[in-house]
N, C-alpha and C positions, 0 to 999 in steps of 0.2 A: 206390704211395705218392703221395699228392697233394702236388705241389710248389708252391712260391710262384710266382705268375704273373710277377713281375718277374725272378726267377731263370731261369725257363723262357724268358722273352724274351731275356735276356742269352745263354743257351745257344744259342738259335736264331739270334741275331745273329752269334755267333761261328761257328756252323755255316755260315751264309751266307758269311762271310769265308773259311772253309776250303774250301768248294765253289768259290768264286771263285778262290782260290789254286791249287787243284788244276788248274783249267782253264788259268789263266795260266802256271803253271810247265810244265804238260804241253805247251802250245803252244810255249813258248819252247824246251823241250827238243827238240821235233820240228824247229823252225826251226834250232836250233844243229846238230843232226845233219845236216840238209840242207845247211848251210853248210860242213860238214866239221869242225866244232868238237867232235869226238867226246868228248873228255875232259869238257868242260863240259856237253855234252848228258847224259852219264851222271849227273853230279852233280845237274843240274837235274831230271832225271827222278826221281831218288831223293827230292829235295825234294817233288816232287808226290805221291809215295807217302807221305811223312811226313805231309803235309797230309791225305791220305786216311785215315790212321790217326787223326788228330785228329778228323776228321769222324765216323768210326765211334764213337769214344769219346763224343763229344757226342751223337750219335744215341741211343746206348744210355742215356745219362743222362737225356735228355729223355723217352724212353719210360718209364724207371723212375719218373720223376716224374709220369707220366700226362699228359705233354704230347704234342704232335704236331710231329715234326721237319719243318721247312719246307725241302723240296728244290726248291721251285718258284721261289725267289728267288735271284738272284745280284747282286753288286755289279758295278761296271764292270770289265771285264777290260782291263787296260792291256797293249798289245802293243808291245814295242820292236822297232825295225828294225835297230839296231846293238847290239853287246855292251854298250856304255855305257847305252843306252836300256833294254835288258832289265834290267840290274842296277838302274837307277834305278826302273823300274816295280816290280820285285820288292821293292825296299827300301821303297817307299811302302806297299805292301800290308802289309808287316811292321810299319812304324811305326804304321799304323792299328790293326793287331791288338794290338800291345803296349799302346796306350792303352786299347782296349776291354777287354782282359784285366785290366788293373790296376783299372779302374772296376768291372768285374764281381766281382773278388775282394773289394773293399770291401763291395759290396752283399751278396754271398753270406755273408760273415762276419757282417755286421750282422744278417742274417736267420737266422743259425745253421745255414746249409747248408755245413758244413765240407767235405763230400765234393765238392760242385760247385766250391767254392773251391780245393780241392786239384787237381782236374782242370784248372782254369784256370791254376794255378801251374805244373803240369807242362807245359802247352802254352806258357806264357810262357817257361819255360827254353829250350824248343826254338826259339821265335821270336827270343829274344835271341841265341842261338847263330847263327841264320841271318842276322840283321841284322849281326852282327859279321863273318861271312863276306863278306857283300855289301859292307860298308864296306872290308874288306881288298882285295877284288877291284877296287872303284872306285879305291882308292888306287894299286893296281898299274897299272891302265889309265892313270891320270893320270901316273904316273912313267915308264912304258914307252912309252906311246902304244898306240893300239888295234892297229896292225899287229903290233908285237912281242909284245904280250900274246896276240893270237890265234894267233900262230905257236907258242906254247907249248901250245895246245889241240888242235893237229892230231895225229891218230893215224892211221897207215895201216891200212886195213881188212885183216882176215885174208884170205889168199889161198885 
């Protein structure tokens, strides 16, 4: 089925964002695990996999619309060195995604592509949930301080 070029461009732009988020979250998860923040690493790794599922859905839709998914482009991967920097970097990628998704939904609905708009709405729900999580974690870090916050994330490895 031939898709609208503007819709396909929005889908590809969001695909780029998802591919970037996969890399950013996965790197943060590996760093967190290396720092001994095991509980946080598990959560962040799961977020990376959520972004991978989004990328898969977008890829399928682009192909269905006879477009070509662009896997060669990434946005800037922001790497935090502290837990606060990681949360802030991850929050920024979500803020950008939410703005893009809302704009895309409007364009897709205006062009009559309800299915693509619904895909963006589903992704938007996930991104809003993730930004809420990040905001909560940033508030906790602010209230507790990084040291006490991190102390809650340490888990002894299995023997």
